[in-house]
N, C-alpha and C positions, 0 to 999 in steps of 0.2 A: 505370668499371663495378665493378672490384674494390673500390674504396673505398665505393661505394654498398652493396654486399653486406656489407662489414665493418661499416659504420655501422648498417645494419639489424639485423644479428645482435647488435651491442653494445646497441642500444636495446631489443631484445626481452629479452635476458637481464637488463639493468639494471632494466627495468620489472618483470619477474617477481620479481627478488630484493627490490626495494624494496616491492612489494605485500605480499610475505610478511613483511617486517620491520616494516612500518607497521601491521600488523593488531593486534598486542598493545598498542602505545601508544594506538591509537584506542579500544580497549576500555577501557583503564584511565582515559583522559580522558573517557570517556562520549560520544565522537563516533560515534554509531551512527545507523543509519537505522531509526527506530522505526515507520515506516508499513508495514513488512514483517511477515510472520508471526513473525519472530524478529529480535532486534537484530543488525545487520550493520555492521561498521566502515565509516567514510566516507572514509578517507584513501587510497583507491585512486586518486582523481584526482591527488593530490599525487605519487604515483609516476609517473603518466603525464606530468605537466607537468615534473617534475624530470628524467626520462629524456630527454624530447625536447629540453629546453633545454640540458642538459649535453652531449649528444652533438652537437647542432648547433653549440653554441658551441665545442666542442673541435675540430670540423672547420674552423671559421673561424679559430681561434687557431693551429692547426698549418699552415694554408694549403692543406690538401688539398682542401677544398671551401669556399672563402671565400663568405660570405654577402654578397649585394649590399645596396644601400641599402634597397630595398623589403622584402627578406626579413628584414633585421635589424630594421627597424621593426615588421614583422609579428610576429616572435618576441617582441619586447619588449612589444608591445600584448597579445599572447596571454598572456604571463606575468602582465601586469596583470589581465587578465580572470580568469585562474586564481586570483590572489590574492583578487579580489573574491568568487569562488565559495567559497574557503576561509572567508572571513569569513561568508558566508551559511550555510555548514555549521555554524559555531560559534554565531552569533547569530540565525539564522533570519530573514534579510532577506526583505522582500517582493519579489514578482516585478517590480514597477515599478522598484525600485532596480537589479535585475539588468539589466533592459532599458536603463535609462539609462546604466549603466556600460559595457555592451557598445557602445552607440551612441557614447559619448565615445571609447572606445578605437578603434573603427572610423574615426572622423573623422580620426585621426592617420595612418591607413594608406591610405585611399582616395586615388588619384591625381586630385586636383581639376583639375589642368591638362588632363588628357586627357579627363576625363569631363564637365567643366562643373559648374556649381552644381546645376541640377535633377537631372541624372543622378547626381551625387555624393551629394546628399541621399537619393535613392532607394536608392543602394547602401549608404549608412550604415544606413538603416532596415531594409533587407533583411538585412544582415549581423547586426544586433542581433536581429532576429526569428528568424533561423535558430539563433543561439546559444541563445536562450531556448527555442526549440522542441526543441533537443537536450537541454536540461535536463529538459523534460517527457517526452522519450522514455525517460528513465532510470527506467522504472517496472516493469521486469522484468529478471531476471538475464540479463546478456549482451546485451541488446537494443541499448543505446546504443553499446556497444563494437563490436558487429558492423556496425551501420550506419556507424559512424565509420570503421572500416577500409575499407569499400567506397567511401565518399565520398572519403577521403583518397587512395586509389589512383586513383580516377577523375580527381580534380582534378590529381593528380601527373602522370597521363598527358597531360592537356591542357597542363600546363606543359612537359613534355618535348617535346611537339609544337611548342611555341613557342620551343624552345631556351632555356628559362629554367631552367637547371640548378640554381641555388640553391633555387628554389621546389620543384623536383622532389625534390631530396635532402631538404629539410625535411619535405615531406609523406610521403616514404617512411619517414623516421625516426618520424614520428607514427604511421603505420600499423603499424610494427614495435612501437612502445611499446604501442599498443593491443592488439596480439596477445599480448604478454607479460602484459598486465593481464588479458586474457580467460582466461588459465590459472587465475586465482583468482576470476574473476567469473562463470564459467559455472555454470549451475544444478547443485547448490545453491551459491550464491555464498558465499565466505568473506570477501569484502571488496567494498564497493560503490563506485560512481563518485563520487557526491556532486556538488554544484554546481561544485566546483573542476574536476573532470575533464570533466563534460558541457559546461560553458560553453567551456572551452578547446578541446575536440574540435569543437564546432560553429563557434566563431569562426575558428579557423585555416583550415580548408578554404574557408569562405565568403569570407573576405578574400582568400585566394589565388586563388579563382575570379574575383573582381572584378579583381584585378591582371592575371590572364591575359587576360581579355576586354576590358581597357582598349584603346580605339582602334577597336573594332568598333561597328557600329550597334546601336541598342537592341533592335530586333526579333530579330536573330540572337542577341544576347547573352541575351535572355530565353529563346529556344529552347534554349540550352545550360545556363543556370543553373537553370532549373526542373527538368529531368530529373535534374540532379546532386543536388538536395535534394528530390526529389518525395515520398519516404516521410515525411520529417520534416514537410514542408508538409501532407501528407494527415493526419497524426496531429494537428497543430495545428488544422487546419480542422475535423476531426471533433470534437475536444474543445470548441472554441468554439461550434460550431453546436448540439451536443447540450446544452450547458449553457444556452445562450440559450433553446432550446426548452423546457427543463425549468424555466426561471426561476431558475437557480442562478447565483451569482457566477462570472465567468469565471476569476478567479485562484484560486478555491477548489479544493483538491486533491480528487480523487475517483477511483473505479475505473471510469473511462470512456474510457481510452485504447485504442489498437489491440490491444495484447496482452491487456488485460482482457476485451475483447469476444470475442477469439478463444478465450480460456479459457472463456467462457460457452458457446461453441459446442462445447466438448468437447476442445479441443486442450490438450496439456500445455505447460508453460513452454518447454522446448527446442523443441517442435514449432512453437509460435507464433513463436519467435525465428528458426527456420530459414525459415518461410514469409515473414516480413517481410524477412529477409535476401535471399531469392530475389527478392522484388519490388524491393528496393533495387539489387540487382545488375543486373536488367533495365533499370531506369530510368537508372542511372549509365552503363550501356553505350550507351544511346541518346544521352545527352548527349555522351559522348566521340566517338561516330561523327558526330554533328551538328557538333561542333567541328572535327574533322579534315576534314569535307566529304564523308564517305562516305554520309551521309544528308541529305536536304533538311530545312531547318528546320521545314517543315510536319509532319514526322514526329513532332515533339514532341507534337503533338495526340493521338497514340496513347496516350502516357503520361498525358496529362491526362484523356482519356476513360476509360481503365482505372481510374485513381484515383478519378474521379468515381463510377463504378459501385461501387467498393469502399466509398467513404464512405457512399453511399446505402444499400448493403446492411448495413453495420455500424451505421448509425443505427437500424435496425430491431431490433437486439439490445437487449433490456431490461437496463439496468444500474442504474437508479434505482428504489428501492422507493417507491411512492406512499404518501402519507399517507392514513390512514383518517379521513374526516370524522366527528367526533362520537365517535370511539373513545377508549378509555382512554389516558392518557399512557404512552408507552413508556419504555424505559430511557433515562435522561438527561433526561427531561422533568420539570418541576417546576411545581406549581400556583402560583397567584398568592399564596396565603396563606403559602407557604413562603419568600417573598422574591423576589429578582430571578431570572428564568429564565435559565439558562445552558445552552448547548449543550455537546457533548463537546469542543469546542475551548476552552471556558472563557470565551467572550465572550458578551455579551448579544445576543440576536437582533434585537429591535425595541425602539423607544422605548416602546411600550405595555407590554411586559413589563418594561422597566426601571422603569416606574411601578407595576408589580404588578397589571396588569389582564389578565384572561382566562387562557387556557391554551393552550400551544403544544406540539405533539408533536414529538418527534425525527423526522427524516426517514427513520429506519430502524426496522424491527421488532426486538424483542430477539432477538439471535442471528442476525439476517438478514445473514449474511456472504456477499458475492458471490464466487464462485469466481474465482480469478485476481487478486483484490485483495490487494496486499501488506498493506494495513491498511484495513478496511472503512470507507467513508465519508470517507477522507482526514483522519482526526481528528488533532488536534494531539498531539505526543508526550507532553505532560504529562497527557493524559487516559488513557494506557494503564494506569497504576497504579490509577486510580480505577475503570476497568472491571473489573480483576481483583478489586479489593476488593468491588465490587458483586456480582460473580459468586459469590464465596465467601460473602458475607453472605446472598444468596438461597438458596444451597445449604445453609447451616447454620442458617438461621432456623427457629424452632419456631412452628407455626401457633397463633394465638390460640384459646382455648376459647370457643365461643359460649355464650350464656345458655341454661341448661337442659340443656346437653349433658352426657352421662355419659362418664366416663373408661373406658378398657378394663378397669381393675380393678373398677369399679363394675358394669359389664355382666357380668363374670365372676362376681362374687358373687351377682348376681341370678339368673343362669342356674343356679348350683349351690346355691341356697338350698333347704333341705328344706321340704316342705309344711307342717310343724308350726311354722314360724317361726324355725328356727335354721339357720345356715349351716354346712355340712359336719358336721351332727349335733351341733354345740356350741351352748351357750346361755350368754349372759352371766348372771352371778350376779344373782338377784332379778328376772329378766325373766320375764313370764308365758309359760307353755308353750301353744302353739297346738294345735289338733286334729291328731292323728296318725292316718293311715289304718291300719286293721287289716290284718295280713298275710294274713288268710284271706278276710274279706268285703269289704275295701276301704272299709268305712264308717269315718268318723272316730270315734275313741275320745275320751272326755272327758279334758280335760287335768287334770293333777294340780294340787292347790292350791299355795298359796305355801309357802315353806320353813317348817318348823315353828319355833316360838319356841325360842330357845336353841341352835339349830343353828349350826354353824360357817359363816362366810360362804363362799359358793362351793360348798356342798354342795347336792345335789338331793334332793327328796322322791321316795320310791320310787313308780314308776309301775306301775299295774295291768298284770299280764301279759296278753298276748293269749290268747284261748282256744286250747287245743291241739286239733287235729283228731282225734287218737286218743281224747281224752276225750269228744268229741261222738259218735264212733262207738260207744264203749262204753256211753254213756247210751241209745243207741237199742236 
């Protein structure tokens, strides 16, 4: 008991210190999350993986909490998945490679002898899917860490109920490390999870849950495993269904996750995380109670029904901006004559536009940013600089002068031009003088003739004086 508390405190402090120390190197190396509103370092997952592995290995090395064969293989496989995630953070691996790597790592941990080949294959696929789903859950500050803490505590409670102390200690260390990381990842986040931490956080509890439920029948195991990871499963189902309905690629990033939709409904980022965390706590509690026998396995249908209603309701939240048929090309669109059409991810959209035929609009209107989206449209990080350049170019561009249009200076000269043909009472040398209205009668007075011969250039001929009103009165 005392050792468990000591290891948890050590993992928490170590993760908090490493998260603070790794922030500056990540910024200098350029390992940042560019899909957010501002660049956030990505090495927070390294702090979680290092803290968990170091504290758990220290317990096994000192003999205070030796790791069994299954727990040791689980920790090694989890470290391998974390390394794969770090490679994905640096070189931007596709989701298919992450799924394949997690499945290969899970194949070394799943107890094939107790599960059998069909159940073992299902367990491998489920574990890999949960790990990748946790990676997709890292779309809001503090969300993946909060759900990871609750899931690790729930699976650890199930392991403690089965007297699997090594797994219980390992999961408690993971939960403590995630708590220390959340000190820096809560909104506004100073460091992000990245693929390294999210894959590790999803892989470790999922594999541990499979080890705990080994030897039970498939129906009861499903009633326990599903509530333990219900929130992650709901987010993955919501994203896949919405993208398929919208005709978008499933693996393409976009502002269509749970927290994004809750933000569209008016919640703040911390409010969305607290709401999702409360849902995760309730579902994990149901899974633990079903495992220990305090609830019947059929009670897991409550969780399934509640999540089904939540997914259907969130599907009604509009997150994709529809294309306007026949409208002008938006920002990022390019006509066929300008060359190959590229989207904001920098890749050609269709073969027709590779050949230079037709016009394709970007899926979003200019400036159509979705509230809650860390980066609108899930654009590739390389497109961020181009968007800023386009913004400044449009703000600083000078509109072209249309044919026949007059400049403001020309309009001002015409408005202030004197009736007798001179501007501001001045006349160019040698220019004919136009009729000037009389100050008394308002009738035009004949213009004076040209400049007399021999006069200096620029001098004027004397103009006849207007009649004086006092002379007119005296003549009467």
